[in-house]
Residue, then its C-alpha position, 0 to 999 in steps of 0.5 A: m077662240t080668236i080668228k088667228s087661233f081658229t085659222i091655225i087649227w084650220s091650217l093644221a087640219h089641211t096640213l093633214v089632208m094635203f099630206l094624206l093625198l101624197f102619203k103612201s101607207r103600208y096598209p090598205n086605205k081603210k086601216t090607214i084612215t082608222l089608225t090616223f084618226s085614232a092617233m091624230a085626233p088626241l094629238i090635235i086635241i092636245n095641241m088645240v088646248l095648248l093653243m087656247f091657253m098659250g095663244a097663237d104666237s106662243y104656241m107656234k114656237i113649240m108646235l114643232l115639238t108638240l105636233s110636228l115631231p110626233s106626227l113625223v114618228f107616227f107616219w114614219i111607222l105607217s109609211r110604205y117608204r121609210d126613206g127619203r121619199f117619206v122625209f121629202t113629202f113630210c117636209m114639203v107639205d109642212t113647209i108649204v103650210m108654214e109659208i102660207i101661215y107666215a105670208t098671211n101673217i105678214i100681209d095681215q099687219f098691213i090690213p087690220g082686222d085679221w081678214v086676210i088671215l081668215f079668208g086667205r087661209l079659208i080659200i088657199y088651202p082648198l085650192i091647193e088641195w084641189y090642185i094636188y088631187k087633180k094634177i099632182r097626186t097620181p103622177y107623184n104616187e107613180i114617181q114614188s113607186q118607180v123612182k127609188k134613188g136620189w130622194w135623200i138629196f131632195a129630202f135634205i133640201g126639203a128639210l133645210f126649207y122646213l128648218a128655215m121657215t121654222l126659224l123665220m116664224n120664230m124670230p121676232t124681227i122677222s115675224e113682224p118685219h120692217p119694210e126693208h125685210i119684205p123683198l128678202l121674204c118675197i124671194m124666200f116665198i118664191l124660192v120654196p115653191v119654185s124649188y119644189m116644182n123643179i124637184f118634181n120635174t126632175l123626178r118626173h124626168q127620172q120616171k120617164v127614163h125609167n119607163s123608157s128603159e122598161q119599154e126598151n127591155i120589152l122591145k128587146v124581148q119582142v125582137s128576141d121572140i120574133k127571131n126565135r119564131i123565125e128560127e122555128f119556121s126555118v127549122a120546120n121548113s128545112k124538115f119539110r123540104t127533106e120530107r118532100h124529097d123523101f116523099r116519093h120513096k115513101l110512096q113506093t114503100i107504101s105501094r109495095l106493102i099494099e101489093n104484098k098485103e102486109y097490112d100490119q107493117l103498112e100501119n106501122v110505116v104510115a104511123k111512123y111517117g105521120e110522126t115525122l110529118e108532124e115534126t114539121k108542123i108549127k102552130r100559128y096563132c095569127e098571120n101577123v108575124v109580130l103578134d104571132a111571135v109574142f103569142s107563141s113565146y108567152i103561151q109556150r112559157a105559160e105551158a112550161l109552167k103548167i098553166n092551163i091556157t085556152t086561146n080563141i084568137k082572130i086577128p083582122q088582116v087590117l089592124p086599127v093600131n100599130d102592130i108593134e105597140l099592140a104586141t107590147v100590150f099583149a106581152n104585158a098582159i099575158e106576162n102579168a097573167i103568168h106572174a099571177c098564176e105562178k103564185l097558185n097551185e098548178e091545178n088552179r092556174y088558168i089563162s084565157i086569151k080571146v081576140i075578136s074582130v067583129p063587130k069591134f076589135m076587142v081583147q079579153i084576157e082572164n086569169t086566176y089569181d090569189g085574190n089580193s088586188e088593189f086599184n088606184e083612183n084611175g082604176l089601174p091595178v097597183t102592185h108593190e112588188e119590185g120590178h112589176g107594175f109598169g105593164t098595166r100603166s103601159i097598157a093604159a097609156f096605149c089605150d089612151k093614145n088610141n082612144a080605146f076603152y080598157d077595163f081591169k076587173a077583179d073578183k075573188e078568183k079571176f082577174t080580167l082585162r078587156i080592151a075595145f077599139 
């Protein structure tokens, strides 16, 4: 096997690695890896045989039909996103690999011995994979899950780059360019990564707009909760003023019943007065108005859904963080817990909320769930349901901003969130 043939196999292997770093499968990781190995191993072996018999230059002309198209069909079947997201990712990875192959081929013509091809490709691919894993993978996966629109135009751009690179690699006058072709090719090599970076930044901006919209919706809910809570206090206060006005008359009635020794009637009157007084009572979870409003709203919602909920909430007078931001954390966490409980039978629905301020300000929210959990590489829960998943990212961002420790944990029946400052 020649050096050039070996480096082509090396390139194909790393194409698969880079693609899997950015690809989102509809199946769990273990099953995805098993299916990928089962399908791609025979395909790669077939292409290796073709490469050895045909030679590197001839093989590169048919690789689109023997490897790229079968891979496209296979991963399309496996893909969670069967739309522009998949097409863009596939074209982007293949285009980047082809650019490296093409560029090293051209440089090698000026430096004999195939050393540029060998060492260039040996070093460049692992460096790109390291950069993708460290810098690109997590935000790109988040973008794919949150940004649903606009992908087809980016996929079209990626497909054009892919087609252009394929045609260039198969044109004899270009694959062995004259010196006057070099500036044009350099522009092409620069244009491709710059365009992809601009697309990535555009998608990142769309993601931020989406997150801002979600955050605005949460704040609107919180404002609504506070207004409702203030209205509750207003109604209760009005009832209490009425009760205070009538209190003297009720005392006179009780005194007269005692004088007349009408104890049975006295018992009924006292019970009735007690019920009226109970109507003025409002359960408060803490002294902070914003947090109390959030607790009240979401706990009432949980109780309306027949969720067994227990609370042990001790909020310090001086909070270590902004109360509105903390209220958003509680809103997201309790809403996620409610959503998880809704999938269970009523007898299995349970939420526990614990907040302590000594020795540290710590939060623990536990809930039962259906046992299906998936976490990303950062330890954050992942959901594929439409309209969900923003809450956990918001909680993580809050903790990172305030140097707080957070931990999401799931066993067979219980899901737990812990935050410590």
